[in-house]
N, CA and C atoms as an extended XYZ file, in Angstrom:
642
Properties=species:S:1:pos:R:3:atomname:S:1:resname:S:1:resid:I:1 pbc="F F F"
N        81.733       79.518      104.333 N   MET     1
C        82.938       78.999      103.622 CA  MET     1
C        84.141       79.794      103.636 C   MET     1
N        84.082       81.076      103.739 N   ARG     2
C        85.370       81.811      103.861 CA  ARG     2
C        85.935       81.853      105.063 C   ARG     2
N        85.153       81.498      106.294 N   LEU     3
C        85.689       81.558      107.306 CA  LEU     3
C        86.520       80.105      107.695 C   LEU     3
N        85.911       78.994      107.192 N   LEU     4
C        86.331       77.786      107.111 CA  LEU     4
C        87.691       77.703      106.488 C   LEU     4
N        87.739       78.516      105.273 N   LEU     5
C        89.005       78.396      104.580 CA  LEU     5
C        90.029       79.183      105.193 C   LEU     5
N        89.694       80.389      106.024 N   GLY     6
C        90.566       80.783      106.870 CA  GLY     6
C        91.061       80.268      107.893 C   GLY     6
N        90.255       79.440      108.561 N   ILE     7
C        90.674       78.378      109.581 CA  ILE     7
C        91.783       77.380      109.096 C   ILE     7
N        91.220       76.855      107.881 N   LEU     8
C        92.227       75.710      107.400 CA  LEU     8
C        93.618       76.431      106.861 C   LEU     8
N        93.604       77.613      106.490 N   ALA     9
C        94.715       78.216      106.000 CA  ALA     9
C        95.506       78.592      107.255 C   ALA     9
N        95.082       78.840      108.291 N   ILE    10
C        95.759       79.296      109.630 CA  ILE    10
C        96.420       78.073      110.142 C   ILE    10
N        95.559       76.895      110.111 N   GLY    11
C        96.182       75.392      110.399 CA  GLY    11
C        97.327       75.124      109.779 C   GLY    11
N        97.125       75.526      108.532 N   SER    12
C        98.332       75.031      107.661 CA  SER    12
C        99.652       75.774      107.964 C   SER    12
N        99.330       77.105      108.213 N   ILE    13
C       100.648       78.035      108.759 CA  ILE    13
C       101.249       77.571      109.878 C   ILE    13
N       100.370       77.194      111.033 N   LEU    14
C       100.733       76.797      112.153 CA  LEU    14
C       101.734       75.595      112.260 C   LEU    14
N       101.215       74.697      111.224 N   ALA    15
C       102.012       73.265      110.863 CA  ALA    15
C       103.345       73.443      110.146 C   ALA    15
N       103.660       74.686      109.653 N   SER    16
C       104.596       74.947      108.563 CA  SER    16
C       105.985       75.123      109.376 C   SER    16
N       105.944       75.381      110.797 N   GLY    17
C       107.335       75.713      111.400 CA  GLY    17
C       107.762       76.874      111.369 C   GLY    17
N       106.825       77.934      110.856 N   LEU    18
C       107.300       79.206      110.718 CA  LEU    18
C       107.707       79.699      112.136 C   LEU    18
N       108.185       81.040      112.249 N   PRO    19
C       108.310       81.800      113.501 CA  PRO    19
C       107.206       82.214      114.051 C   PRO    19
N       106.810       82.241      115.293 N   GLU    20
C       105.594       82.726      115.762 CA  GLU    20
C       105.153       84.141      115.256 C   GLU    20
N       105.948       85.151      115.071 N   GLY    21
C       105.616       86.373      114.651 CA  GLY    21
C       105.118       86.373      113.309 C   GLY    21
N       105.907       85.777      112.374 N   GLN    22
C       105.403       85.556      110.999 CA  GLN    22
C       104.204       84.854      110.730 C   GLN    22
N       103.989       83.669      111.660 N   VAL    23
C       102.683       83.105      111.732 CA  VAL    23
C       101.471       84.114      112.131 C   VAL    23
N       101.773       84.869      113.149 N   HIS    24
C       100.652       85.807      113.350 CA  HIS    24
C       100.404       86.842      112.313 C   HIS    24
N       101.569       87.231      111.576 N   THR    25
C       101.424       88.233      110.382 CA  THR    25
C       100.617       87.575      109.475 C   THR    25
N       100.691       86.387      108.933 N   ILE    26
C       100.041       85.674      108.137 CA  ILE    26
C        98.605       85.455      108.364 C   ILE    26
N        98.356       85.046      109.472 N   ALA    27
C        96.908       84.613      109.967 CA  ALA    27
C        96.156       85.959      109.874 C   ALA    27
N        96.995       87.028      110.062 N   GLN    28
C        96.189       88.279      110.046 CA  GLN    28
C        95.679       89.031      108.526 C   GLN    28
N        96.428       88.187      107.528 N   LEU    29
C        96.211       88.742      106.096 CA  LEU    29
C        94.624       88.585      105.903 C   LEU    29
N        94.029       89.502      104.901 N   PRO    30
C        92.622       89.170      104.483 CA  PRO    30
C        92.562       88.336      103.409 C   PRO    30
N        91.536       87.658      103.310 N   LEU    31
C        91.359       86.417      102.219 CA  LEU    31
C        90.837       87.523      100.940 C   LEU    31
N        91.483       86.943       99.967 N   THR    32
C        91.007       87.513       98.676 CA  THR    32
C        91.070       86.525       97.495 C   THR    32
N        90.069       86.710       96.621 N   THR    33
C        90.195       85.972       95.397 CA  THR    33
C        90.686       86.312       94.218 C   THR    33
N        91.266       85.271       93.299 N   ARG    34
C        91.837       85.777       92.200 CA  ARG    34
C        91.132       86.747       91.201 C   ARG    34
N        89.695       86.686       91.143 N   ALA    35
C        89.027       87.475       90.409 CA  ALA    35
C        88.988       88.705       91.128 C   ALA    35
N        88.941       88.898       92.314 N   GLN    36
C        88.864       90.220       93.040 CA  GLN    36
C        90.404       91.076       92.674 C   GLN    36
N        91.722       89.930       92.710 N   ILE    37
C        92.823       90.806       92.569 CA  ILE    37
C        92.818       91.256       91.061 C   ILE    37
N        92.404       90.510       90.011 N   LEU    38
C        92.356       91.159       88.673 CA  LEU    38
C        91.393       92.197       88.477 C   LEU    38
N        90.362       92.270       89.234 N   ASP    39
C        89.430       93.318       89.164 CA  ASP    39
C        90.199       94.682       89.580 C   ASP    39
N        90.696       94.732       90.773 N   ARG    40
C        91.637       95.745       91.169 CA  ARG    40
C        92.537       96.078       90.234 C   ARG    40
N        93.366       95.317       89.777 N   ALA    41
C        94.554       95.600       88.847 CA  ALA    41
C        93.702       96.233       87.676 C   ALA    41
N        93.161       95.858       86.861 N   HIS    42
C        92.293       96.563       85.758 CA  HIS    42
C        91.595       97.681       86.216 C   HIS    42
N        90.998       97.900       87.262 N   ARG    43
C        90.540       99.267       87.784 CA  ARG    43
C        91.529      100.242       87.737 C   ARG    43
N        92.773      100.038       88.430 N   LEU    44
C        93.829      100.813       88.390 CA  LEU    44
C        94.332      101.335       87.004 C   LEU    44
N        94.346      100.223       86.080 N   ALA    45
C        94.956      100.284       84.788 CA  ALA    45
C        94.145      101.006       83.946 C   ALA    45
N        92.711      101.139       84.250 N   ASN    46
C        92.009      101.814       83.151 CA  ASN    46
C        91.295      102.871       83.821 C   ASN    46
N        91.895      103.496       84.918 N   HIS    47
C        91.254      104.519       85.582 CA  HIS    47
C        91.562      105.910       84.775 C   HIS    47
N        90.546      106.400       84.427 N   PRO    48
C        90.827      107.698       83.737 CA  PRO    48
C        90.870      109.195       84.546 C   PRO    48
N        92.010      109.950       83.988 N   TRP    49
C        91.972      111.162       84.913 CA  TRP    49
C        92.635      112.246       83.797 C   TRP    49
N        92.508      113.484       84.322 N   VAL    50
C        93.004      114.587       83.496 CA  VAL    50
C        94.011      115.403       84.442 C   VAL    50
N        95.282      115.743       83.752 N   CYS    51
C        96.170      116.385       84.380 CA  CYS    51
C        95.958      117.822       84.169 C   CYS    51
N        95.911      118.485       85.446 N   ARG    52
C        95.591      119.990       85.409 CA  ARG    52
C        96.950      120.683       85.792 C   ARG    52
N        97.129      121.716       85.350 N   GLU    53
C        98.373      122.638       85.641 CA  GLU    53
C        98.911      122.544       87.080 C   GLU    53
N        97.993      122.312       88.015 N   SER    54
C        98.455      122.337       89.449 CA  SER    54
C        99.201      120.874       89.695 C   SER    54
N        98.874      119.829       88.660 N   ASN    55
C        99.324      118.503       89.110 CA  ASN    55
C       100.901      118.439       88.305 C   ASN    55
N       101.178      119.456       87.771 N   LEU    56
C       102.605      119.388       87.018 CA  LEU    56
C       103.865      119.757       87.835 C   LEU    56
N       103.651      120.121       88.999 N   HIS    57
C       104.468      120.730       89.948 CA  HIS    57
C       104.520      119.987       91.276 C   HIS    57
N       105.739      119.807       91.836 N   ALA    58
C       105.780      119.221       93.093 CA  ALA    58
C       106.645      120.239       94.011 C   ALA    58
N       105.915      120.932       94.843 N   PRO    59
C       106.410      122.066       95.683 CA  PRO    59
C       107.695      121.656       96.555 C   PRO    59
N       107.558      120.098       96.821 N   CYS    60
C       108.537      119.808       97.969 CA  CYS    60
C       109.771      119.164       97.053 C   CYS    60
N       109.721      119.251       95.760 N   SER    61
C       111.317      119.043       95.165 CA  SER    61
C       111.395      120.009       93.988 C   SER    61
N       112.738      120.508       94.068 N   ARG    62
C       113.122      121.530       93.134 CA  ARG    62
C       113.445      121.068       92.036 C   ARG    62
N       113.764      119.699       91.734 N   ARG    63
C       114.342      118.961       90.545 CA  ARG    63
C       112.992      118.180       89.853 C   ARG    63
N       111.939      118.438       90.273 N   TYR    64
C       110.682      117.579       89.711 CA  TYR    64
C       110.482      117.969       88.416 C   TYR    64
N       110.163      116.839       87.535 N   GLN    65
C       109.797      117.321       86.139 CA  GLN    65
C       108.462      116.316       85.893 C   GLN    65
N       107.534      117.028       85.375 N   SER    66
C       106.319      115.956       85.385 CA  SER    66
C       106.509      115.034       84.051 C   SER    66
N       105.774      113.832       83.870 N   ASP    67
C       105.528      113.172       82.782 CA  ASP    67
C       104.342      113.693       81.772 C   ASP    67
N       103.739      114.422       82.265 N   TRP    68
C       102.444      114.818       81.722 CA  TRP    68
C       102.335      116.202       81.235 C   TRP    68
N       101.225      116.628       80.627 N   LYS    69
C       101.092      118.105       80.020 CA  LYS    69
C        99.644      118.528       80.550 C   LYS    69
N        99.580      119.783       80.858 N   SER    70
C        98.215      120.167       81.419 CA  SER    70
C        97.194      119.964       80.443 C   SER    70
N        96.058      119.416       80.988 N   GLY    71
C        94.997      119.128       80.189 CA  GLY    71
C        94.888      117.734       79.513 C   GLY    71
N        96.103      117.189       79.783 N   GLN    72
C        96.344      115.984       79.053 CA  GLN    72
C        95.367      114.848       79.695 C   GLN    72
N        94.405      113.983       78.960 N   GLY    73
C        93.972      112.953       79.601 CA  GLY    73
C        94.804      111.899       79.679 C   GLY    73
N        94.635      110.994       80.728 N   VAL    74
C        95.739      109.696       81.066 CA  VAL    74
C        94.722      108.758       81.429 C   VAL    74
N        94.946      107.600       80.941 N   THR    75
C        94.419      106.281       81.433 CA  THR    75
C        95.358      105.344       82.311 C   THR    75
N        95.086      105.275       83.481 N   GLY    76
C        96.177      104.546       84.462 CA  GLY    76
C        96.550      105.349       85.557 C   GLY    76
N        96.241      104.984       86.830 N   VAL    77
C        96.959      105.648       87.802 CA  VAL    77
C        98.384      105.791       87.801 C   VAL    77
N        99.074      107.026       87.932 N   PRO    78
C       100.497      107.322       87.687 CA  PRO    78
C       101.439      106.731       88.603 C   PRO    78
N       102.509      106.301       88.244 N   TYR    79
C       103.538      105.808       88.793 CA  TYR    79
C       104.133      106.622       89.870 C   TYR    79
N       104.221      106.536       91.190 N   ARG    80
C       104.915      107.338       92.085 CA  ARG    80
C       105.745      106.487       93.030 C   ARG    80
N       107.048      106.611       93.037 N   TRP    81
C       108.000      105.790       93.813 CA  TRP    81
C       107.558      106.025       95.273 C   TRP    81
N       107.535      104.828       95.979 N   GLY    82
C       106.982      105.067       97.437 CA  GLY    82
C       105.490      105.032       97.567 C   GLY    82
N       104.676      105.114       96.560 N   GLY    83
C       103.384      105.453       96.434 CA  GLY    83
C       102.331      104.359       96.834 C   GLY    83
N       101.406      104.352       97.693 N   THR    84
C       100.510      103.321       97.672 CA  THR    84
C        98.931      103.806       97.312 C   THR    84
N        98.520      105.047       96.658 N   ASP    85
C        97.398      105.538       96.640 CA  ASP    85
C        96.460      104.712       95.502 C   ASP    85
N        95.481      104.099       95.987 N   GLY    86
C        94.407      103.488       95.241 CA  GLY    86
C        93.366      104.589       94.724 C   GLY    86
N        92.664      104.220       93.893 N   ILE    87
C        91.621      105.098       93.062 CA  ILE    87
C        91.237      106.322       93.819 C   ILE    87
N        90.563      105.864       94.958 N   GLU    88
C        89.961      106.921       95.825 CA  GLU    88
C        90.864      107.905       96.342 C   GLU    88
N        92.192      107.362       96.798 N   ALA    89
C        93.080      108.460       97.231 CA  ALA    89
C        93.853      109.203       96.405 C   ALA    89
N        93.972      108.729       95.184 N   PHE    90
C        94.601      109.233       94.068 CA  PHE    90
C        93.754      110.644       93.553 C   PHE    90
N        92.393      110.113       93.601 N   ASP    91
C        91.446      111.336       92.936 CA  ASP    91
C        91.380      112.459       93.877 C   ASP    91
N        91.372      112.239       95.162 N   LYS    92
C        91.337      113.158       96.084 CA  LYS    92
C        92.649      114.068       96.208 C   LYS    92
N        93.713      113.311       95.949 N   LYS    93
C        94.952      114.273       96.157 CA  LYS    93
C        94.921      114.734       94.972 C   LYS    93
N        94.679      114.401       93.636 N   LEU    94
C        94.851      114.883       92.408 CA  LEU    94
C        94.024      116.421       92.440 C   LEU    94
N        92.629      116.159       93.054 N   ALA    95
C        91.846      117.449       93.208 CA  ALA    95
C        92.576      118.472       93.942 C   ALA    95
N        93.406      118.042       94.924 N   GLN    96
C        93.843      118.877       95.958 CA  GLN    96
C        95.244      119.528       95.393 C   GLN    96
N        95.760      119.207       94.122 N   GLY    97
C        96.634      120.160       93.336 CA  GLY    97
C        97.777      119.139       93.485 C   GLY    97
N        98.066      118.031       94.239 N   LEU    98
C        99.386      117.258       94.454 CA  LEU    98
C        99.814      116.768       92.774 C   LEU    98
N       101.333      116.713       92.826 N   ALA    99
C       101.832      116.345       91.411 CA  ALA    99
C       101.502      114.986       91.146 C   ALA    99
N       100.962      114.744       89.675 N   ALA   100
C       100.459      113.365       89.314 CA  ALA   100
C       102.053      112.577       88.988 C   ALA   100
N       102.276      111.642       89.842 N   GLY   101
C       103.248      110.637       89.842 CA  GLY   101
C       104.604      111.262       90.111 C   GLY   101
N       105.450      110.459       90.376 N   SER   102
C       106.973      110.657       90.437 CA  SER   102
C       107.799      109.555       90.413 C   SER   102
N       109.289      109.929       90.140 N   HIS   103
C       110.318      108.573       89.884 CA  HIS   103
C       111.251      108.569       91.179 C   HIS   103
N       111.873      107.365       91.199 N   SER   104
C       112.807      107.221       92.305 CA  SER   104
C       113.975      108.374       92.217 C   SER   104
N       114.279      109.064       91.282 N   ARG   105
C       115.282      110.003       91.244 CA  ARG   105
C       114.884      111.231       91.981 C   ARG   105
N       113.816      111.470       92.416 N   TYR   106
C       113.328      112.563       93.262 CA  TYR   106
C       113.083      112.129       94.611 C   TYR   106
N       113.328      110.842       95.039 N   GLY   107
C       112.817      110.238       96.544 CA  GLY   107
C       111.638      110.286       96.558 C   GLY   107
N       110.871      109.783       97.611 N   VAL   108
C       109.735      109.497       98.071 CA  VAL   108
C       109.167      111.141       98.371 C   VAL   108
N       108.144      111.587       97.400 N   LEU   109
C       107.590      112.733       97.520 CA  LEU   109
C       106.279      112.768       98.151 C   LEU   109
N       106.069      113.550       99.271 N   SER   110
C       104.900      113.695      100.064 CA  SER   110
C       103.947      114.667       99.245 C   SER   110
N       104.394      115.445       98.231 N   CYS   111
C       103.550      116.196       97.536 CA  CYS   111
C       103.149      115.718       96.330 C   CYS   111
N       103.275      114.451       96.053 N   ALA   112
C       102.926      113.764       94.810 CA  ALA   112
C       102.045      112.719       95.276 C   ALA   112
N       101.259      112.084       94.055 N   THR   113
C       100.343      111.236       94.411 CA  THR   113
C       100.399      110.174       93.178 C   THR   113
N       100.186      108.878       93.726 N   GLY   114
C       100.284      107.600       92.597 CA  GLY   114
C       100.620      106.623       93.326 C   GLY   114
N       101.173      105.568       92.540 N   ILE   115
C       101.484      104.269       93.313 CA  ILE   115
C       102.670      103.575       92.638 C   ILE   115
N       103.500      102.717       93.256 N   ASP   116
C       104.755      102.088       92.645 CA  ASP   116
C       104.142      100.672       92.558 C   ASP   116
N       105.307       99.823       92.147 N   CYS   117
C       105.116       98.432       91.910 CA  CYS   117
C       104.764       97.591       93.031 C   CYS   117
N       105.415       97.742       93.995 N   SER   118
C       104.873       96.853       95.248 CA  SER   118
C       103.609       97.560       95.797 C   SER   118
N       103.482       98.711       95.787 N   GLY   119
C       102.240       99.203       96.275 CA  GLY   119
C       101.066       98.682       95.737 C   GLY   119
N       101.463       98.784       94.294 N   PHE   120
C       100.209       98.078       93.271 CA  PHE   120
C       100.043       96.585       93.551 C   PHE   120
N       100.868       95.881       93.740 N   VAL   121
C       100.451       94.407       94.196 CA  VAL   121
C        99.822       94.370       95.551 C   VAL   121
N       100.389       95.158       96.717 N   LEU   122
C        99.794       94.989       97.693 CA  LEU   122
C        98.280       95.528       97.484 C   LEU   122
N        97.959       96.734       96.764 N   TYR   123
C        96.523       97.005       96.564 CA  TYR   123
C        95.779       95.800       95.835 C   TYR   123
N        96.334       95.290       94.934 N   CYS   124
C        95.556       94.129       94.169 CA  CYS   124
C        95.306       93.104       94.993 C   CYS   124
N        96.089       92.600       96.044 N   TRP   125
C        96.052       91.685       97.148 CA  TRP   125
C        94.925       91.943       98.095 C   TRP   125
N        94.479       93.183       98.139 N   GLY   126
C        93.547       93.762       99.122 CA  GLY   126
C        94.208       94.182      100.447 C   GLY   126
N        95.633       94.624      100.258 N   LEU   127
C        96.265       95.116      101.609 CA  LEU   127
C        96.398       96.691      101.394 C   LEU   127
N        95.865       97.381      100.855 N   GLU   128
C        96.102       98.830      100.680 CA  GLU   128
C        95.929       99.600      102.130 C   GLU   128
N        95.504       99.126      103.223 N   SER   129
C        95.602       99.651      104.435 CA  SER   129
C        96.804       99.357      105.077 C   SER   129
N        97.643       98.628      104.649 N   MET   130
C        99.100       98.227      105.049 CA  MET   130
C       100.048       99.362      104.907 C   MET   130
N        99.699      100.188      103.821 N   GLY   131
C       100.579      101.299      103.085 CA  GLY   131
C       101.786      100.577      102.651 C   GLY   131
N       103.011      100.719      102.924 N   HIS   132
C       104.178      100.264      102.293 CA  HIS   132
C       105.011       99.351      103.240 C   HIS   132
N       104.227       98.546      104.322 N   SER   133
C       104.719       97.593      105.168 CA  SER   133
C       105.546       96.572      104.417 C   SER   133
N       105.314       96.187      103.093 N   TYR   134
C       105.928       95.160      102.227 CA  TYR   134
C       106.304       95.954      100.907 C   TYR   134
N       107.629       95.459      100.457 N   SER   135
C       108.142       95.951       99.323 CA  SER   135
C       108.791       94.629       98.452 C   SER   135
N       109.350       94.859       97.487 N   THR   136
C       110.050       93.747       96.561 CA  THR   136
C       111.010       93.077       97.473 C   THR   136
N       111.535       93.547       98.459 N   SER   137
C       112.626       93.152       99.337 CA  SER   137
C       112.035       92.113      100.272 C   SER   137
N       111.063       92.198      100.805 N   ASN   138
C       110.427       91.422      101.881 CA  ASN   138
C       109.051       90.877      101.520 C   ASN   138
N       108.685       90.970      100.295 N   LEU   139
C       107.409       90.371       99.843 CA  LEU   139
C       107.271       88.860      100.268 C   LEU   139
N       108.147       88.014      100.369 N   ARG   140
C       108.144       86.745      100.692 CA  ARG   140
C       107.612       86.568      101.967 C   ARG   140
N       107.474       87.388      102.800 N   GLU   141
C       107.046       87.163      104.261 CA  GLU   141
C       105.534       86.800      104.109 C   GLU   141
N       104.887       87.480      103.039 N   ILE   142
C       103.384       87.286      102.894 CA  ILE   142
C       103.217       86.503      101.542 C   ILE   142
N       104.123       86.141      100.925 N   ALA   143
C       103.774       85.406       99.478 CA  ALA   143
C       104.970       84.264       99.496 C   ALA   143
N       104.476       83.083       99.256 N   GLY   144
C       105.409       81.863       99.096 CA  GLY   144
C       105.866       81.812       97.749 C   GLY   144
N       106.986       81.024       97.550 N   LYS   145
C       107.505       80.594       96.285 CA  LYS   145
C       106.821       79.298       96.104 C   LYS   145
N       105.777       78.982       94.930 N   PRO   146
C       105.205       77.958       94.494 CA  PRO   146
C       106.209       77.141       93.928 C   PRO   146
N       105.919       75.690       94.029 N   LYS   147
C       106.722       74.651       93.462 CA  LYS   147
C       106.363       74.372       92.020 C   LYS   147
N       105.523       74.826       91.625 N   TYR   148
C       105.118       74.602       90.107 CA  TYR   148
C       106.132       75.062       89.063 C   TYR   148
N       105.732       74.627       87.823 N   ASN   149
C       106.496       75.251       86.687 CA  ASN   149
C       106.011       76.456       86.280 C   ASN   149
N       106.726       77.670       86.687 N   TRP   150
C       106.174       78.873       86.500 CA  TRP   150
C       106.072       79.334       84.944 C   TRP   150
N       106.597       78.350       84.052 N   PHE   151
C       106.351       78.839       82.719 CA  PHE   151
C       105.040       78.223       82.099 C   PHE   151
N       104.488       77.524       82.636 N   THR   152
C       103.396       76.946       82.225 CA  THR   152
C       102.000       76.767       83.580 C   THR   152
N       102.444       76.941       84.754 N   ASP   153
C       101.473       76.736       85.756 CA  ASP   153
C       101.119       77.833       86.649 C   ASP   153
N       101.603       79.116       86.262 N   MET   154
C       101.340       80.283       87.295 CA  MET   154
C        99.821       80.437       87.153 C   MET   154
N        99.119       80.979       88.235 N   LYS   155
C        97.706       81.455       87.969 CA  LYS   155
C        97.733       82.859       88.402 C   LYS   155
N        96.699       83.522       87.656 N   PRO   156
C        96.343       84.855       87.611 CA  PRO   156
C        96.159       85.372       89.205 C   PRO   156
N        96.808       86.441       89.151 N   GLY   157
C        97.064       87.007       90.641 CA  GLY   157
C        98.340       86.688       91.675 C   GLY   157
N        99.115       85.629       90.961 N   ASP   158
C       100.624       85.559       91.278 CA  ASP   158
C       101.517       86.437       90.955 C   ASP   158
N       102.646       86.671       91.318 N   VAL   159
C       103.407       87.724       90.645 CA  VAL   159
C       104.922       87.369       90.460 C   VAL   159
N       105.403       88.159       89.818 N   LEU   160
C       106.812       87.885       89.383 CA  LEU   160
C       107.716       89.069       90.064 C   LEU   160
N       108.585       88.580       90.978 N   ASN   161
C       109.315       89.541       91.863 CA  ASN   161
C       110.918       89.453       91.777 C   ASN   161
N       111.243       90.682       91.779 N   LYS   162
C       112.920       90.729       91.720 CA  LYS   162
C       113.206       91.702       92.915 C   LYS   162
N       113.820       90.865       93.994 N   SER   163
C       114.051       91.515       95.204 CA  SER   163
C       115.037       92.716       94.893 C   SER   163
N       114.476       93.808       95.559 N   GLY   164
C       115.163       95.153       95.315 CA  GLY   164
C       115.120       95.971       94.059 C   GLY   164
N       114.064       95.384       93.224 N   SER   165
C       114.060       96.032       91.895 CA  SER   165
C       112.556       96.334       91.416 C   SER   165
N       111.890       95.185       91.153 N   HIS   166
C       110.545       95.389       90.481 CA  HIS   166
C       109.600       93.986       90.688 C   HIS   166
N       108.267       94.184       90.810 N   VAL   167
C       107.568       93.142       90.908 CA  VAL   167
C       106.155       93.402       89.869 C   VAL   167
N       105.958       92.444       89.322 N   VAL   168
C       104.570       92.444       88.176 CA  VAL   168
C       103.509       91.550       88.697 C   VAL   168
N       102.406       91.666       88.343 N   LEU   169
C       101.189       90.770       88.543 CA  LEU   169
C       101.041       90.191       87.210 C   LEU   169
N       101.208       88.639       87.292 N   PHE   170
C       100.738       87.887       86.383 CA  PHE   170
C        99.414       87.832       86.153 C   PHE   170
N        98.917       87.712       84.907 N   THR   171
C        97.390       87.635       84.689 CA  THR   171
C        97.018       86.611       83.511 C   THR   171
N        97.937       85.842       82.712 N   GLY   172
C        97.888       84.928       81.818 CA  GLY   172
C        98.828       84.522       80.747 C   GLY   172
N        98.596       83.475       80.190 N   TYR   173
C        99.330       82.935       79.271 CA  TYR   173
C        98.793       83.154       77.889 C   TYR   173
N        99.836       83.088       76.589 N   HIS   174
C        99.128       83.057       75.528 CA  HIS   174
C        99.843       81.835       74.666 C   HIS   174
N        99.256       81.062       73.612 N   PRO   175
C        99.790       80.215       73.072 CA  PRO   175
C       101.183       80.561       72.262 C   PRO   175
N       101.497       81.632       71.898 N   ASP   176
C       102.736       81.930       71.370 CA  ASP   176
C       103.830       81.961       72.353 C   ASP   176
N       103.615       81.665       73.855 N   GLY   177
C       104.610       81.730       74.707 CA  GLY   177
C       104.893       83.218       75.545 C   GLY   177
N       104.051       84.014       75.003 N   THR   178
C       104.471       85.307       75.738 CA  THR   178
C       103.205       85.320       76.923 C   THR   178
N       103.218       86.245       77.901 N   ILE   179
C       102.340       86.439       79.042 CA  ILE   179
C       101.601       87.591       79.080 C   ILE   179
N       100.753       87.873       79.816 N   ASP   180
C        99.984       89.173       80.186 CA  ASP   180
C       100.325       89.506       81.803 C   ASP   180
N       100.823       90.537       81.738 N   VAL   181
C       101.067       91.245       83.042 CA  VAL   181
C       100.384       92.432       83.443 C   VAL   181
N       100.099       92.806       84.640 N   CYS   182
C        99.839       94.323       85.007 CA  CYS   182
C       100.782       94.760       85.885 C   CYS   182
N       101.163       95.982       85.888 N   GLU   183
C       101.995       96.803       86.785 CA  GLU   183
C       102.196       97.917       86.812 C   GLU   183
N       102.489       98.488       88.000 N   ALA   184
C       102.824      100.006       88.051 CA  ALA   184
C       104.359      100.478       87.449 C   ALA   184
N       104.346      100.736       86.174 N   SER   185
C       105.521      100.907       85.570 CA  SER   185
C       106.310      102.412       85.449 C   SER   185
N       107.538      102.361       85.873 N   GLY   186
C       107.949      103.467       85.987 CA  GLY   186
C       108.498      104.042       84.764 C   GLY   186
N       108.680      103.071       83.616 N   SER   187
C       109.114      103.783       82.172 CA  SER   187
C       107.810      104.180       81.387 C   SER   187
N       106.726      103.717       81.757 N   LYS   188
C       105.488      104.185       81.135 CA  LYS   188
C       104.650      105.146       82.174 C   LYS   188
N       105.365      105.345       83.326 N   ALA   189
C       104.824      106.401       84.213 CA  ALA   189
C       103.406      106.236       84.846 C   ALA   189
N       102.756      105.017       84.710 N   ARG   190
C       101.534      104.766       85.037 CA  ARG   190
C       101.218      103.052       85.134 C   ARG   190
N       100.094      102.864       85.734 N   VAL   191
C        99.566      101.354       85.884 CA  VAL   191
C        99.244      100.794       84.267 C   VAL   191
N        99.765       99.912       83.848 N   ILE   192
C        99.449       99.308       82.654 CA  ILE   192
C        99.204       97.761       82.903 C   ILE   192
N        98.507       97.258       81.976 N   CYS   193
C        98.247       95.887       81.774 CA  CYS   193
C        98.506       95.566       80.458 C   CYS   193
N        99.675       94.660       79.883 N   HIS   194
C       100.075       94.280       78.614 CA  HIS   194
C       100.518       93.037       78.568 C   HIS   194
N       100.994       92.856       77.141 N   GLN   195
C       101.466       91.377       76.769 CA  GLN   195
C       103.015       91.569       76.713 C   GLN   195
N       103.696       90.469       77.136 N   THR   196
C       105.112       90.655       77.269 CA  THR   196
C       105.730       89.412       77.105 C   THR   196
N       107.270       89.091       77.120 N   THR   197
C       107.974       87.914       77.034 CA  THR   197
C       108.691       87.738       78.230 C   THR   197
N       109.002       86.282       78.228 N   TRP   198
C       109.738       86.006       79.658 CA  TRP   198
C       111.029       86.376       79.624 C   TRP   198
N       111.879       86.733       78.371 N   SER   199
C       113.127       87.240       78.537 CA  SER   199
C       113.295       88.343       79.486 C   SER   199
N       112.195       89.129       79.734 N   ARG   200
C       112.284       90.593       80.215 CA  ARG   200
C       112.520       89.992       82.096 C   ARG   200
N       112.059       88.792       82.231 N   PHE   201
C       112.041       88.579       83.823 CA  PHE   201
C       113.333       87.664       84.110 C   PHE   201
N       114.468       87.932       83.716 N   LYS   202
C       115.634       87.197       84.109 CA  LYS   202
C       115.890       87.719       85.575 C   LYS   202
N       116.288       86.714       86.326 N   GLY   203
C       116.323       87.165       87.741 CA  GLY   203
C       115.129       87.390       88.750 C   GLY   203
N       114.067       87.349       88.153 N   TYR   204
C       112.624       87.028       88.934 CA  TYR   204
C       112.516       85.789       89.613 C   TYR   204
N       111.442       85.716       90.426 N   ILE   205
C       110.963       84.389       91.006 CA  ILE   205
C       109.285       84.756       90.956 C   ILE   205
N       108.618       83.620       90.903 N   PRO   206
C       107.248       83.654       91.100 CA  PRO   206
C       106.954       83.621       92.560 C   PRO   206
N       105.639       84.225       92.860 N   LEU   207
C       105.356       84.374       94.354 CA  LEU   207
C       103.790       84.260       94.367 C   LEU   207
N       103.243       83.787       95.456 N   GLN   208
C       101.983       83.336       95.399 CA  GLN   208
C       101.536       84.098       96.808 C   GLN   208
N       100.540       85.192       96.802 N   TYR   209
C        99.748       85.614       98.021 CA  TYR   209
C        99.552       84.420       98.984 C   TYR   209
N        99.947       84.640      100.399 N   LYS   210
C        99.608       83.333      101.223 CA  LYS   210
C        98.092       83.395      101.641 C   LYS   210
N        97.331       84.449      101.400 N   ALA   211
C        95.828       84.414      101.796 CA  ALA   211
C        95.080       84.250      100.760 C   ALA   211
N        95.242       83.713       99.440 N   ILE   212
C        94.354       83.565       98.364 CA  ILE   212
C        93.313       82.447       98.774 C   ILE   212
N        92.075       82.994       98.422 N   ASP   213
C        90.892       82.209       98.680 CA  ASP   213
C        90.546       81.511       97.443 C   ASP   213
N        91.054       80.277       97.235 N   GLU   214
C        90.808       79.413       95.876 CA  GLU   214
C        89.339       79.142       95.727 C   GLU   214
């Protein structure tokens, strides 16, 4: 069934009139289900870890200041600008003494570990092996803009994206008009899943991964 879905998806792409290079890229994307996407998101958000003294320092940045304290227990993989570390990679690097997370003001630090907003979405979509091939600026190459009413018809695993700024994973609606999202949050310094309002998403557009296995 998955093979048939993949063949049908490729056929649809070929008929879309996209440039040949982009068609090839999309055809190589791994299929993933919405349940798998949400499972990956929640595992990142619920991952427990303890910050050690060695994880408070970034030798490659003189200006670096940690968000954490020595011995502090944290839930959620930390935010690292430019980061793509999933749970296994994060745990390994944390044990090696890399700094736990970092922000854009420090640049992309090779001596820190964690994941940023677009790295988080790629990981949830099953694209961890691609590193940071895609960001908020070019995510539309692998995620189309649906024609649905995004205030009522978004599906879990779709995203809200603001090019050059931020992207969050949509996970559900509430009767009161609020929504649930998961994201690698710079302000919270970690991956979180939470309830929020539409007013936050001015300038964002909904996107849907082009290799969803419905």
